[in-house]
VOFI-280165 format. One record per residue: residue number from 1; z, y, x of N, C-alpha, C in turn. Coordinates in steps of 0.05 Angstrom, whole numbers, plus 32768, in hexadecimal, padded with zeros to 4 digits. Each point is the difference from the previous one (the first is absolute). Layout:
BEGIN
   palo   n_up   n_north   n_east   ca_up   ca_north   ca_east   c_up   c_north   c_east
    NUM      Z         Y        X       Z          Y         X      Z         Y        X
...
This chain:
BEGIN
   palo   n_up   n_north   n_east   ca_up   ca_north   ca_east   c_up   c_north   c_east
      1   7CB9      831A     7A19    7FDB       7FF3      8007   8009      800A     8021
      2   7FF9      7FF0     8002    7FF4       7FF7      8026   7FE9      800C     7FFB
      3   8002      8014     801D    7FF3       8007      800A   7FEB      7FF3     8014
      4   7FE6      7FFC     8002    7FF0       7FF2      801B   7FF9      8012     8019
      5   8017      7FF7     8020    7FE9       8010      800D   7FE2      7FFD     8005
      6   7FF9      800D     8018    7FE7       7FFB      800B   800A      7FE0     8011
      7   800B      7FF3     800C    8002       7FE9      8004   8001      7FED     7FED
      8   7FFF      7FFD     7FE3    7FFF       7FEF      7FED   7FE2      8006     7FFF
      9   7FF1      8019     7FF4    7FE5       8002      8007   7FF2      7FEF     800C
     10   800A      8006     8021    7FF2       7FF8      8010   8004      7FDA     8002
     11   800B      7FFB     7FFF    8008       7FDE      7FEF   7FF0      7FF3     7FED
     12   7FFF      8012     7FEC    7FE8       7FF3      7FF4   7FE4      8007     8003
     13   8003      801C     8006    7FDC       7FFD      800E   8002      7FE5     8018
     14   8016      7FFA     8009    7FF0       7FEC      8017   7FF7      7FE3     7FFC
     15   8014      7FF4     7FDE    7FF7       7FEE      7FF2   7FE8      8001     7FF2
     16   7FFD      801C     7FF5    7FE1       8000      7FF2   7FED      7FFE     8018
     17   8000      8003     8013    7FED       7FFB      800F   8006      7FE8     800B
     18   8013      7FF7     8002    7FF1       7FDE      800D   7FFA      7FF1     7FDC
     19   7FF6      8010     7FF2    7FFB       7FEA      7FE8   8012      7FFC     7FEA
     20   801A      8009     8007    8018       7FF3      7FF3   800C      8023     7FE4
     21   7FF4      8000     7FF2    7FFC       8020      7FF9   8018      7FFB     7FF1
     22   800F      801E     8002    8021       7FFD      7FF7   8003      801B     7FEF
     23   8008      8000     7FE0    7FFA       8019      7FF6   801E      8009     7FFE
     24   8002      8018     8009    8018       8016      8007   8010      7FF8     7FE4
     25   7FF9      8002     7FE4    8008       800D      7FEE   801C      7FD4     7FF9
     26   7FEC      7FF2     800D    800C       7FED      7FFA   8019      7FF3     8006
     27   7FFE      8002     8024    800A       800C      801C   8020      8019     7FEB
     28   7FF5      8011     7FF7    8013       8012      7FF9   8013      7FF7     7FE1
     29   7FEF      7FF1     7FF6    8010       7FF0      7FE5   8018      7FF1     800B
     30   7FE9      7FE9     801B    8017       7FF0      8003   801C      8008     800E
     31   8000      8012     800F    801C       800C      8010   8011      800E     7FEB
     32   7FF4      800A     7FEB    8015       800E      7FEE   800B      7FE8     7FE9
     33   7FE8      7FEA     7FFE    801C       7FE8      7FF3   8009      7FF0     800C
     34   7FFB      8000     8028    8013       7FF8      8004   8020      7FFF     800F
     35   8004      802E     7FEF    801A       8002      800A   7FFF      800D     7FE4
     36   7FFE      7FF4     7FE2    8003       8009      7FE6   801A      7FF7     8005
     37   800C      8006     7FEF    8019       7FF5      7FEF   8003      7FEF     7FEA
     38   7FE3      7FF5     7FF6    8007       7FE7      7FF7   7FE5      7FF4     8005
     39   7FFE      7FDF     7FFF    7FEF       7FE8      800B   7FF4      8009     7FEA
     40   8000      8005     7FEF    7FF0       7FF9      7FE4   7FE2      8017     800F
     41   8000      801A     8013    7FEB       800F      7FFD   7FF0      7FEA     8014
     42   8008      7FEF     8015    7FF6       7FF8      8011   7FE9      7FEF     7FF7
     43   8015      7FEF     7FE5    7FF7       7FEE      7FF3   7FE1      8001     7FF1
     44   8007      801B     7FF5    7FDF       8016      7FEF   7FEE      7FFB     8017
     45   800D      8008     8014    7FE8       8018      8013   7FF5      7FE0     8006
     46   8006      7FE7     8003    7FF2       7FEC      8006   7FF0      7FF2     7FF7
     47   8005      8007     7FE1    7FF3       7FF3      7FEE   7FE3      801C     7FF6
     48   7FFD      8014     800A    7FEF       800C      7FFD   7FF3      8000     8019
     49   800B      8002     801A    7FEF       7FF6      8012   7FE8      7FEC     8005
     50   800E      7FEA     7FEB    7FEC       7FE7      7FF8   7FEB      800F     7FEF
     51   800D      800B     7FE5    7FE4       800B      7FF1   7FEB      8011     8016
     52   8007      800E     8014    7FF3       800B      8009   7FEF      7FF1     8015
     53   8002      7FDD     7FFD    7FF6       7FF1      801F   8007      8004     8010
     54   8016      800F     8008    800F       7FFF      801D   8007      7FDF     8009
     55   7FF1      7FE9     8010    800A       7FF3      8003   8013      7FF5     800E
     56   8011      7FEE     7FF7    8015       7FF7      8016   8005      7FFF     8014
     57   7FE8      7FF9     8012    7FFD       7FFA      801C   7FFA      8019     800B
     58   7FF8      8017     7FED    8001       801A      8009   801E      800C     7FFB
     59   800B      7FF2     7FEF    8017       8010      8000   801B      7FFA     8013
     60   7FFF      7FE8     800A    8006       7FED      8018   8000      8012     8021
     61   7FE8      7FFF     7FFA    7FF6       8003      8017   7FF5      8027     8008
     62   8003      8008     7FF7    7FF1       801C      7FFE   8015      8017     7FF4
     63   8000      7FFA     7FEB    8014       801B      7FE6   801B      7FFB     8003
     64   8012      7FEA     7FFF    801E       7FF8      800E   8001      8009     801E
     65   7FF0      7FFA     8018    800B       8004      801A   7FFF      8027     7FFE
     66   7FDD      8003     7FF8    8003       801C      7FFF   8013      800F     7FEF
     67   8012      7FFA     7FF8    8015       8005      7FE6   8015      8004     800F
     68   8002      7FEE     8007    801E       7FFC      8019   7FFE      8013     801B
     69   7FE8      800A     8009    8000       8010      8015   8007      8020     7FF3
     70   7FE6      7FFE     7FEA    8010       8018      7FF6   801D      800B     7FF8
     71   8009      7FEA     8003    801E       800E      7FF0   800F      7FFE     801B
     72   8003      7FF2     8018    8002       800C      8015   7FFC      8011     800C
     73   7FE8      8012     7FFD    7FFC       801A      8009   800A      8015     7FEA
     74   8005      7FF7     7FE5    8017       8008      7FF1   8015      8010     8005
     75   800D      7FDF     8007    801D       8004      800E   7FFE      8014     8019
     76   7FE8      8001     8014    8006       800F      8017   7FFD      801D     7FF9
     77   7FF3      8001     7FEB    7FF6       8022      8000   8018      8000     7FE9
     78   8018      7FF7     7FFF    8019       8003      7FE6   7FF1      8009     7FDF
     79   7FEC      7FEB     8000    7FF9       800B      7FDA   8006      7FE8     7FFC
     80   8014      7FE5     800D    800F       7FE7      7FF2   8013      7FFE     800D
     81   800F      7FF8     7FF6    801B       7FF3      800A   7FFD      7FEC     800D
     82   8013      7FF8     8014    8006       7FD9      8009   7FFE      7FF7     7FE8
     83   8015      7FFC     7FE7    8001       7FFA      7FF2   7FDF      7FF6     7FE7
     84   7FFC      801D     7FF8    7FEB       7FF5      7FFC   7FDD      7FF0     8010
     85   8007      8009     801B    7FE9       7FE5      800A   800B      7FEB     8009
     86   8018      7FF7     7FFA    800F       7FE7      7FF3   8003      7FEF     7FEC
     87   7FFA      800E     7FF4    7FFF       8000      7FDB   7FE1      7FFB     8005
     88   7FEF      800A     8007    7FE9       7FFF      7FFD   7FF0      7FF0     8011
     89   8006      7FF1     8018    7FF9       7FEB      800B   800A      7FEA     7FFB
     90   8015      7FFA     7FF8    800C       7FF2      7FF1   7FF4      7FF0     7FDF
     91   7FF0      8015     7FF3    7FED       8007      7FEE   7FDE      7FEC     8003
     92   7FFA      8009     8013    7FF1       7FF5      8010   7FF4      7FF1     8003
     93   801E      7FF5     8013    7FFD       7FDD      8015   8007      7FF4     7FE0
     94   8007      8006     7FE9    8004       7FF4      7FE0   7FE1      7FFD     7FF8
     95   7FF0      8017     8003    7FE5       7FFB      7FF1   7FF4      7FE8     8012
     96   7FFB      8003     801E    7FF5       7FF3      800C   800E      7FE1     8000
     97   8016      7FF6     7FFD    800C       7FE4      7FFD   7FEF      7FFA     7FE2
     98   7FFF      8015     7FEC    7FF5       7FFC      7FE7   7FE2      7FF7     7FFD
     99   7FF1      8002     800C    7FE8       8005      8004   7FF8      7FEE     8017
    100   8015      7FF7     8012    7FEF       7FE9      8012   8012      7FE7     7FFB
    101   800E      7FFD     7FED    800F       7FE5      7FF5   7FE4      7FEB     8000
    102   7FE6      8008     7FF4    7FE4       7FED      8009   7FFC      7FFF     8013
    103   8005      8009     8013    7FF6       7FFC      801D   8006      7FEF     8011
    104   7FF1      7FED     8006    8009       7FDE      800A   7FE9      7FF7     8011
    105   800D      7FFA     8025    7FE4       7FF7      8007   7FF9      7FE5     7FF2
    106   8017      7FEF     7FEF    7FF8       7FED      7FF5   7FE4      8003     7FEF
    107   7FF8      801A     7FF8    7FEC       8002      7FED   7FE7      7FFC     8015
    108   8002      800A     8017    7FE1       800B      8005   7FF7      7FDE     8007
    109   7FE5      7FF8     8000    7FF4       7FEC      7FFE   7FF1      8004     801E
    110   8011      7FF5     800D    7FFB       8003      8020   800F      7FDB     8012
    111   7FED      8001     800E    800B       7FD7      800C   8017      8003     800C
    112   8005      801E     8013    8010       7FF9      800D   800C      8022     800A
    113   8014      7FFD     7FEB    801C       8024      7FF8   800A      7FFA     8012
    114   8005      801C     800C    800A       7FFD      8019   801B      8014     7FF9
    115   8018      8004     800D    8021       8004      7FF6   800D      8015     8019
    116   800A      8017     7FF9    800F       8011      800E   8012      8005     8001
    117   8012      8006     800B    8022       800F      7FFD   7FF6      8015     8000
    118   800F      8014     7FF2    7FFF       801E      8002   8014      8007     7FF7
    119   8013      8016     8012    801D       7FF5      800C   8008      8028     7FFC
    120   8006      8010     7FF2    8005       801D      8005   8023      7FFC     800C
    121   8000      800B     801A    801B       8006      8005   8015      800D     7FFC
    122   8013      7FF1     7FFC    8020       800A      7FF5   7FFA      801F     8008
    123   7FFD      800A     8014    800A       8022      7FFE   7FE6      800E     7FED
    124   7FEE      7FFB     7FF8    7FED       8009      7FF0   8008      8002     7FDA
    125   7FF9      801E     7FFB    8019       8005      7FE7   7FE3      7FF8     7FF0
    126   7FE6      7FFC     7FF4    7FE8       8002      7FF8   7FF8      7FE3     7FF9
    127   7FFA      7FF0     7FF3    7FF6       7FEA      7FF9   7FE0      8004     7FF8
    128   7FFC      8014     7FF7    7FEF       8003      7FE5   7FDC      7FF1     8019
    129   8000      8014     8015    7FE9       7FF6      800E   7FFC      7FE4     8001
    130   800E      7FF3     8007    8005       7FE7      7FF8   7FF7      7FED     7FEF
    131   8004      800F     7FED    8000       7FF2      7FE8   7FE2      8001     7FF6
    132   7FF0      8015     8006    7FEA       8001      7FFE   7FED      7FF0     8014
    133   8005      7FFB     8019    7FF7       7FEA      8011   8002      7FED     7FF9
    134   8019      7FFF     7FEE    8002       7FD6      7FF6   7FE4      7FFC     7FE9
    135   8002      8019     7FEE    7FE5       7FFF      7FEA   7FED      7FF7     800F
    136   7FFD      8013     8016    7FDD       8001      8007   7FFC      7FE9     800D
    137   8018      7FEF     8013    7FFA       7FE7      8010   8004      7FED     7FE7
    138   8009      7FFF     7FE7    8000       7FE8      7FF6   7FE0      7FF9     7FEB
    139   7FF8      801A     7FF7    7FDE       7FFE      7FFF   7FED      7FFF     800E
    140   800E      8003     8018    7FEC       7FF2      801A   8002      7FE3     8007
    141   8012      7FF5     7FF1    800B       7FE1      7FFE   8010      7FFE     801B
    142   800B      800E     8009    801D       7FFC      801B   8012      7FFD     7FEB
    143   800C      7FE4     8005    801C       8006      7FEF   801B      8011     800F
    144   8008      8005     7FFB    8014       801A      8010   801F      7FF6     7FF7
    145   800D      7FF9     800D    8017       8005      8003   8010      8017     800A
    146   8014      800A     7FEC    800C       801D      800D   801E      7FFD     8003
    147   8002      800C     800E    8021       7FFF      800D   8006      8024     800B
    148   800E      800A     7FE6    8009       801B      800E   8021      8000     800E
    149   8000      800B     8010    8016       8003      8005   8014      7FE5     800D
    150   7FEE      7FEE     800E    8009       7FEA      8005   8009      7FFA     801B
    151   8020      7FF5     8001    800C       7FFF      8016   7FF6      7FDF     800D
    152   800A      7FF9     801A    8000       7FF1      8013   7FFE      7FE3     7FF0
    153   800E      7FFE     7FEE    8006       7FE4      7FF2   7FE4      8005     7FEF
    154   8001      8019     7FF3    7FE6       7FF8      7FE8   7FE2      7FF9     8011
    155   8002      8009     8012    7FE7       7FFB      8012   7FFD      7FEA     800D
    156   8015      7FF1     8001    7FFB       7FE5      8016   7FFC      7FEC     7FEA
    157   800C      8006     7FE2    7FF7       7FF1      7FE6   7FE9      7FFE     7FFE
    158   7FFA      8019     7FFB    7FD9       8001      7FF1   7FF7      7FF8     8017
    159   8003      8000     801A    7FE6       7FFE      8010   7FFF      7FDF     8007
    160   801A      7FE9     8000    7FFC       7FF2      8000   7FFC      7FEE     7FE4
    161   8000      800B     7FEB    7FF8       7FF9      7FEB   7FE7      8006     8000
    162   7FF1      8016     8004    7FE3       7FFB      7FFC   7FF0      7FFD     8019
    163   7FE6      8005     7FF8    7FEF       8002      8017   7FEC      8010     7FFE
    164   8003      8010     800F    7FF5       8021      7FF8   7FE7      8007     8015
    165   7FE7      800C     8000    7FE4       8007      800B   800C      8015     800C
    166   8013      8012     7FFC    800E       801E      8009   801C      8011     7FF5
    167   8004      8006     8011    8018       8011      7FF2   7FEF      801E     7FFC
    168   8008      800D     7FEB    7FF9       801B      8001   801C      8013     7FF5
    169   8009      8005     8015    8012       8022      7FFC   7FFB      801B     7FF6
    170   800E      8002     7FF5    7FF9       801F      7FF6   8012      8010     8001
    171   7FF4      8019     8016    8015       8013      800A   7FF6      8019     7FF3
    172   8012      8012     7FF0    7FF7       801E      7FF7   8013      8015     8013
    173   8017      8000     800F    8009       8009      800E   8002      8005     801D
    174   8002      8015     8005    8001       8003      8023   8017      7FF5     800F
    175   8018      8005     7FF3    8014       7FFD      8002   800F      7FE3     8000
    176   7FE7      7FE4     7FF1    8009       7FEE      8009   7FF4      7FEA     800D
    177   7FF0      8016     8015    7FED       7FED      800F   8011      7FF1     8017
    178   801D      8009     800A    800C       7FF1      8010   8003      7FE3     7FF5
    179   8005      8000     7FDE    800B       7FEA      7FFD   7FEE      7FF0     7FF0
    180   7FF4      8014     8000    7FE0       7FE5      7FFC   7FF2      7FF4     801C
    181   8004      8002     8019    7FFE       8001      8019   8017      7FE3     7FFC
    182   801A      8006     8002    8017       7FE0      7FFE   7FEC      7FEB     7FE3
    183   7FFB      800F     7FEC    7FEF       7FEC      7FEF   7FEC      7FEC     8009
    184   7FF4      800F     8007    7FE2       7FF6      800D   800A      7FE6     8011
    185   8014      8009     800F    8010       7FEF      8016   8009      7FDE     7FF3
    186   800C      800B     7FE5    8015       7FEE      7FFA   7FEA      7FEE     7FEF
    187   7FEE      8007     7FF8    7FEF       7FF0      7FF0   7FE9      7FEF     8019
    188   7FF6      8011     800D    7FF7       7FEA      8016   800F      7FEC     800D
    189   801F      8005     8002    8012       7FEF      7FFF   8004      7FE3     7FF9
    190   8003      8008     7FE3    8003       7FF4      7FE2   7FE7      7FED     7FFF
    191   7FE4      8009     8005    7FEB       8002      7FF5   7FF0      7FE6     8019
    192   8012      7FFE     8018    7FE7       7FF2      8015   7FF0      8014     800D
    193   7FFA      8014     7FF0    7FF0       800C      8011   7FDD      7FF3     7FF6
    194   8006      7FF2     7FE0    7FDE       7FF8      8004   7FF4      8013     7FE5
    195   800B      800D     7FF9    7FF2       800C      7FE6   7FFE      801D     8010
    196   7FEA      8013     7FF2    7FFF       8016      8012   800E      8015     7FEE
    197   8008      8017     8017    801B       801A      7FEF   7FEE      801B     8007
    198   7FF5      8003     7FD7    7FF6       801B      8009   800F      8015     7FEF
    199   8000      801E     800B    800E       8012      7FF8   7FE9      800C     7FF4
    200   800D      8008     7FE6    7FF4       8015      7FED   8017      8013     7FF2
    201   7FF2      800D     7FE8    800B       8011      7FF4   7FF7      8020     8001
    202   8012      800D     7FEE    7FFD       8021      8002   7FFD      8012     801F
    203   800D      7FF1     8011    8008       800D      8020   7FE4      7FFB     800D
    204   7FF4      7FE5     7FF4    7FE2       8008      8010   7FE8      8011     7FFA
    205   8000      800E     801A    7FEA       8013      7FF5   800E      801D     7FFF
    206   8016      800A     7FFD    800F       8013      7FEE   7FFB      8013     801D
    207   7FF5      8014     7FF8    7FF7       801B      8018   8017      8002     800D
    208   7FF9      7FFA     8015    801B       800C      8019   8010      7FE3     8001
    209   7FFF      7FF5     8000    8012       7FE3      8003   7FED      7FE4     800C
    210   7FFE      7FEF     8013    7FFC       7FF7      800A   8011      7FE9     8001
    211   7FF2      7FE7     7FF8    8015       7FE8      7FFD   8003      7FF0     8010
    212   800F      7FFB     8010    7FFB       7FEF      801B   7FFB      7FDD     7FEE
    213   8004      7FEC     8017    7FF7       7FEA      7FED   8011      7FF0     8005
    214   8019      8004     8001    8016       7FFF      8005   8008      7FE4     8006
    215   7FEE      7FE9     8007    7FF8       7FE8      8006   7FF5      7FF2     7FEB
    216   7FF3      800D     7FF1    7FEE       7FF3      7FE5   7FE6      7FF8     800E
    217   7FEB      7FF4     7FF5    7FE4       7FFC      8004   7FF4      8015     7FF6
    218   7FFE      800F     7FED    7FFA       8015      7FFB   8005      8013     7FEC
    219   7FF6      801D     8006    8009       8015      7FE5   7FED      800A     7FF8
    220   8008      7FFF     7FEA    7FEB       800A      7FEB   8001      800B     7FE9
    221   7FF1      800B     7FF2    8003       8008      7FE6   7FEF      7FF3     7FF1
    222   7FE8      7FED     800D    7FE6       7FFD      7FED   8013      7FDD     7FFD
    223   7FF8      8009     7FDF    800C       7FD6      7FF6   7FED      7FF1     800D
    224   7FE2      8007     8003    7FED       7FEA      8010   8005      7FF8     8018
    225   8006      8013     800F    8007       8000      801F   8015      7FE6     7FFF
    226   8016      8011     7FEE    8014       7FEA      7FFF   7FFB      7FE6     8003
    227   7FF5      7FFE     7FE2    7FF6       7FE7      7FFB   7FE4      7FF1     8012
    228   7FF9      800A     800C    7FF6       7FFD      8019   8009      7FEF     8016
    229   801D      8004     800B    800B       8003      8015   800B      7FE4     7FEA
    230   8003      7FFD     7FF7    8011       7FE8      7FF5   7FEC      7FEC     7FFC
    231   7FE8      8000     8005    7FEB       7FF5      7FF5   7FF7      7FF1     7FE6
    232   8008      8017     7FE7    7FFD       7FFD      7FE5   7FED      800D     7FFA
    233   7FE9      8013     8013    7FF0       800B      7FED   7FE5      7FF3     7FEF
    234   7FFD      7FEC     800D    7FE2       7FFA      7FF5   8011      7FFE     7FE3
    235   8015      7FEA     7FFD    8009       7FFD      7FED   8001      8014     7FEA
    236   8007      8018     800A    800B       800F      7FED   7FEA      8019     7FF4
    237   7FE4      8008     8012    7FE9       8000      7FF8   7FF5      7FE8     7FE7
    238   8006      7FF4     800B    7FF5       7FDF      7FE4   8013      8010     7FE9
    239   8015      8002     8000    8018       8009      7FE4   7FF0      8011     7FF8
    240   7FFF      8015     800A    7FF7       801A      7FFA   7FE9      8004     7FF2
    241   7FE9      7FEE     8005    7FE3       7FFA      7FFE   8000      7FEE     7FE0
    242   801A      7FF4     8005    8006       7FF3      7FE1   8004      8009     7FE9
    243   8017      8021     800B    8016       8007      7FEE   7FEC      8012     7FEE
């Protein structure tokens, strides 16, 4: 059984303080199911969570991200192997895709739906955070085009094919900042500088790390601040009220 450190308890307390209580027992069970030998453990847990009235939104926005952070901390504490964390992350991502399959900006009753391009740089190892963000944006009525590790040709094609209100880049590792700066420059060149570029992700707000602008229009981990830069804040608030 994975033991939870003081950091995990602090994380749960912070979410509760924000009005989003997260039950430690459910997080613990989610981690155990993610690294279990059988997929059936996760399937059974999801049924139990539904019986416990844990909503799919809470599962996607709170429990899965918290469980993923817990697995990362457990790996740092040598309580889980890299293989365990890789398997667990893949299972959590599969759950995210399943619960988010019905979330679409097209279902939001908004007169003018916004559209953003969400990019995960090639050097980033984890995409779970980006998938969480995709679900949040779509529930707010924003259409999302997700590109993971795109090359220049991929970016050229998607930027020429779509008209985006903004480009969001998800960064988690300090080591990828130099490459991210080059990515911003590439997007600027291919997109003709029309859509604002916002840097976000797990690295923003991390203690001891000051994330430079790298040529982007903004650096923020606040979803609504990012939408404001894109000019989509009022539409997003309307969608949240209708949810």
